[in-house]
C-alpha positions as CSV (number, residue, x, y, z in Angstrom):
1,I,-29.4,-64.4,2.6
2,N,-31.2,-64.3,5.9
3,A,-31.7,-60.6,6.2
4,V,-31.3,-57.3,4.3
5,I,-30.1,-54.0,5.7
6,S,-30.6,-51.4,3.0
7,D,-28.6,-48.3,3.4
8,N,-30.9,-45.7,1.8
9,R,-31.4,-48.0,-1.2
10,Y,-35.1,-47.7,-1.8
11,E,-35.6,-50.8,-4.0
12,L,-33.3,-53.1,-2.0
13,W,-35.9,-55.2,-0.1
14,S,-37.3,-58.7,0.0
15,E,-40.6,-60.4,0.9
16,R,-38.7,-63.6,1.9
17,V,-36.5,-62.3,4.7
18,P,-36.6,-59.4,7.2
19,T,-35.6,-56.2,5.5
20,I,-34.4,-53.0,7.3
21,F,-34.3,-49.6,5.6
22,M,-31.6,-47.2,7.1
23,T,-31.8,-43.5,6.4
24,H,-31.5,-40.1,8.0
25,Q,-33.8,-38.6,5.4
26,L,-37.5,-39.4,6.1
27,K,-38.2,-35.9,4.6
28,I,-36.6,-35.1,1.3
29,L,-35.8,-31.4,0.8
30,T,-36.3,-30.0,-2.7
31,Q,-35.6,-26.6,-4.2
32,G,-36.1,-24.8,-7.5
33,I,-38.4,-26.5,-10.0
34,L,-38.8,-29.5,-7.8
35,A,-40.1,-27.6,-4.8
36,S,-43.7,-27.8,-5.9
37,A,-43.4,-31.5,-6.3
38,Q,-42.0,-32.2,-2.7
39,T,-45.3,-33.8,-1.4
40,A,-45.5,-36.1,-4.4
41,I,-41.9,-37.1,-4.1
42,Q,-42.4,-37.8,-0.4
43,K,-45.3,-40.1,-1.2
44,I,-43.3,-42.0,-3.8
45,L,-40.4,-42.5,-1.5
46,Y,-42.7,-43.7,1.4
47,S,-44.3,-46.2,-1.0
48,F,-40.8,-47.9,-1.2
49,I,-40.0,-47.6,2.5
50,V,-43.3,-49.2,3.6
51,K,-42.2,-52.5,1.9
52,H,-39.5,-52.9,4.6
53,N,-40.1,-54.3,8.1
54,E,-38.3,-51.6,10.0
55,V,-36.6,-48.2,9.5
56,W,-33.4,-47.5,11.4
57,V,-32.5,-43.8,11.7
58,P,-28.9,-43.0,12.7
59,D,-29.8,-40.2,15.1
60,F,-31.3,-39.6,18.6
61,P,-35.1,-39.5,18.9
62,G,-35.2,-36.2,20.9
63,E,-32.9,-33.3,21.6
64,P,-30.0,-32.9,21.0
65,N,-30.2,-34.5,17.6
66,L,-28.2,-34.0,14.4
67,S,-30.7,-34.3,11.5
68,G,-33.6,-32.1,12.6
69,E,-36.6,-32.2,10.4
70,L,-34.9,-34.5,8.0
71,S,-35.7,-37.5,10.2
72,H,-37.9,-36.1,12.9
73,V,-41.2,-36.0,11.0
74,K,-44.9,-36.0,12.1
75,K,-45.9,-38.8,9.8
76,L,-43.7,-41.9,9.9
77,P,-43.8,-44.4,7.1
78,L,-43.9,-47.4,9.5
79,K,-44.7,-48.2,13.1
80,M,-41.3,-49.6,13.6
81,V,-39.1,-46.5,13.1
82,L,-36.2,-46.9,15.5
83,Y,-33.7,-44.1,16.3
84,I,-30.5,-46.1,16.7
85,G,-28.2,-43.1,17.5
86,P,-25.5,-41.6,15.3
87,L,-23.0,-43.9,13.7
88,S,-19.3,-42.9,13.1
89,R,-16.2,-44.7,12.0
90,F,-14.4,-42.7,14.7
91,E,-16.6,-43.8,17.6
92,N,-13.9,-46.1,19.0
93,L,-10.9,-44.1,18.1
94,G,-11.1,-41.5,20.8
95,A,-8.3,-43.1,22.9
96,L,-5.7,-42.9,20.1
97,P,-2.5,-41.0,20.9
98,P,-2.5,-37.4,19.7
99,S,-1.2,-36.7,16.2
100,E,2.4,-35.5,15.9
101,E,1.1,-33.2,13.2
102,K,-0.7,-30.1,14.5
103,P,-2.1,-28.2,11.5
104,D,-3.5,-24.7,12.1
105,V,-6.1,-25.5,9.5
106,L,-7.4,-28.9,8.4
107,C,-9.6,-28.8,5.3
108,I,-11.6,-32.0,4.6
109,M,-12.8,-32.3,1.0
110,S,-15.8,-34.4,-0.1
111,G,-18.7,-34.4,-2.5
112,P,-19.0,-34.2,-6.3
113,E,-17.1,-32.3,-8.9
114,P,-16.8,-29.5,-9.9
115,Q,-17.6,-28.1,-6.5
116,R,-14.9,-30.2,-4.8
117,S,-12.1,-28.7,-6.9
118,I,-13.6,-25.2,-6.7
119,L,-13.5,-25.3,-2.9
120,E,-10.0,-26.8,-2.9
121,G,-8.9,-23.8,-5.0
122,I,-10.5,-21.4,-2.6
123,F,-8.7,-23.0,0.3
124,V,-5.3,-23.0,-1.4
125,E,-5.6,-19.4,-2.6
126,Q,-6.6,-18.0,0.9
127,A,-4.3,-20.2,3.0
128,A,-1.3,-19.2,0.8
129,K,-1.8,-15.6,1.9
130,T,-1.4,-16.5,5.6
131,N,1.2,-18.1,7.8
132,Y,-1.3,-20.8,8.8
133,K,0.0,-24.4,8.5
134,T,-2.7,-25.8,6.3
135,L,-3.4,-29.4,5.4
136,I,-6.0,-30.2,2.7
137,L,-7.3,-33.8,2.5
138,S,-8.6,-34.1,-1.0
139,G,-10.7,-37.2,-0.3
140,R,-9.4,-39.1,-3.3
141,P,-8.6,-42.6,-2.0
142,G,-7.8,-43.9,-5.5
143,E,-4.7,-41.7,-5.5
144,N,-1.6,-41.6,-3.4
145,S,-0.1,-38.1,-3.6
146,I,1.3,-35.3,-1.4
147,V,1.8,-31.9,-2.8
148,K,3.4,-29.1,-0.8
149,R,3.1,-25.4,-1.7
150,G,4.7,-23.2,0.9
151,N,2.6,-23.4,4.1
152,V,-0.1,-25.5,2.3
153,E,0.0,-29.3,1.9
154,I,-2.5,-31.2,-0.2
155,R,-2.8,-34.9,0.6
156,S,-5.0,-37.2,-1.5
157,H,-6.3,-39.1,1.5
158,C,-5.5,-40.7,4.8
159,G,-6.7,-43.6,6.9
160,D,-9.4,-43.4,9.6
161,E,-7.0,-43.4,12.6
162,E,-4.8,-40.8,11.0
163,M,-7.8,-38.6,10.1
164,A,-9.3,-38.8,13.6
165,A,-6.0,-37.8,15.1
166,L,-5.6,-34.9,12.7
167,I,-9.1,-33.6,13.4
168,R,-8.5,-33.7,17.1
169,A,-5.1,-31.9,16.7
170,A,-6.1,-29.2,14.2
171,H,-7.0,-25.7,15.6
172,L,-9.5,-25.2,12.8
173,V,-11.4,-27.9,10.9
174,I,-13.3,-26.9,7.7
175,S,-15.5,-29.3,5.8
176,R,-18.8,-29.8,4.0
177,S,-21.9,-30.3,6.1
178,G,-22.7,-33.8,4.9
179,Y,-24.4,-36.0,7.5
180,T,-21.6,-38.5,7.8
181,T,-19.1,-35.7,8.5
182,I,-21.4,-34.2,11.1
183,M,-21.7,-37.6,12.9
184,D,-17.9,-38.0,12.8
185,L,-17.2,-34.6,14.3
186,A,-19.9,-35.1,17.0
187,A,-18.3,-38.4,17.9
188,L,-14.9,-36.6,18.4
189,G,-16.5,-33.6,20.1
190,K,-14.8,-31.3,17.6
191,K,-15.8,-27.8,16.6
192,A,-15.7,-27.0,12.9
193,V,-16.7,-24.6,10.1
194,F,-19.2,-25.9,7.6
195,I,-19.4,-24.9,3.9
196,P,-22.4,-26.7,2.4
197,T,-22.1,-27.9,-1.2
198,P,-24.0,-25.4,-3.4
199,G,-27.2,-26.8,-4.8
200,Q,-27.5,-29.6,-2.1
201,P,-30.6,-28.7,0.0
202,E,-29.8,-31.3,2.7
203,Q,-26.4,-29.9,3.4
204,E,-27.6,-26.3,3.3
205,Y,-30.4,-27.1,5.8
206,L,-28.1,-29.0,8.2
207,A,-25.6,-26.2,8.2
208,R,-28.3,-23.6,8.8
209,K,-29.8,-25.7,11.6
210,L,-26.5,-26.2,13.4
211,K,-25.6,-22.6,13.1
212,K,-28.9,-21.4,14.4
213,Q,-28.5,-23.7,17.5
214,G,-25.1,-22.1,18.1
215,L,-23.2,-25.4,17.5
216,F,-21.2,-24.9,14.3
217,Y,-20.3,-21.8,12.3
218,T,-21.3,-22.1,8.7
219,V,-20.8,-19.9,5.7
220,S,-21.5,-20.2,1.9
221,Q,-18.8,-21.2,-0.5
222,T,-18.8,-17.7,-2.2
223,D,-18.6,-15.9,1.1
224,F,-15.9,-18.0,2.8
225,N,-13.1,-16.1,4.4
226,L,-10.4,-18.0,6.2
227,E,-9.5,-15.2,8.6
228,K,-13.1,-14.6,9.6
229,A,-13.6,-18.4,10.1
230,F,-10.7,-18.3,12.7
231,Q,-12.5,-15.5,14.5
232,E,-16.0,-17.1,14.4
233,V,-15.4,-20.7,15.2
234,D,-14.8,-20.2,18.9
235,H,-18.2,-18.5,19.2
236,Y,-19.9,-21.8,18.6
237,S,-19.9,-24.7,21.1
238,G,-19.6,-27.7,18.8
239,L,-21.4,-30.9,19.6
240,D,-20.1,-33.8,21.7
241,V,-22.5,-36.7,21.7
242,K,-21.9,-40.4,22.2
243,N,-24.0,-43.3,21.1
244,D,-24.3,-46.2,23.7
245,Y,-25.6,-48.5,20.9
246,T,-28.3,-49.9,23.2
247,V,-31.1,-49.6,20.6
248,L,-28.9,-50.8,17.7
249,D,-27.7,-53.8,19.8
250,Q,-31.3,-54.7,20.6
251,R,-32.5,-54.5,17.0
252,L,-29.5,-56.6,15.8
253,D,-30.3,-59.2,18.4
254,A,-33.9,-59.3,17.3
255,L,-32.9,-59.5,13.6
256,I,-30.5,-62.3,14.2
């Protein structure tokens, strides 16, 4: 092994070869009983990060940016903290032909149980009361199933090219506010409605930030209303940003 690129794995480093730590969370948000321990947790995490040679942050250094205070912090763990721009699996799929499917609503599921299934149930119940052609991607790549219930179709998963085409074709996209999802939507320049996973401070913060900036409508899981989402989504601009990969290419060249 000649180098290590550690994707948010704090203990994956080496003294023998160059080691890069990649993260969008230089600041860890806590809540509840852990809120009072946030400073101590931050120090512990930085004690791992400083063992690496560089930190790569998948975001832009200034405005606009996607991660806000999660990665734009006053005190950096290393001198070599490089903002390499957002990374998306959809970055090079923008020229694909449009999808023949044109769902009114595309619901993209992700995250841990039981919240994944709870949200899927909310989608099915509310969509069934409308005439909206609704497609739910359950995000279960280990399965291969398609279930149709009237105007609602539940599909276990789909490939990257198909998903990118569906996102672009759908009138309304609804998803969690995980950072990977945000980067994917920004790469496609697509508006969306975010429903942060309950109990995940990072998602809740990102959703609040993007809503406050007028970029994405966000609503809690308990307050979600499909009809209202249709009305609200067009009041937000969405975010269309492209990464030219200049910084990442430079750092990879230096690493090699």
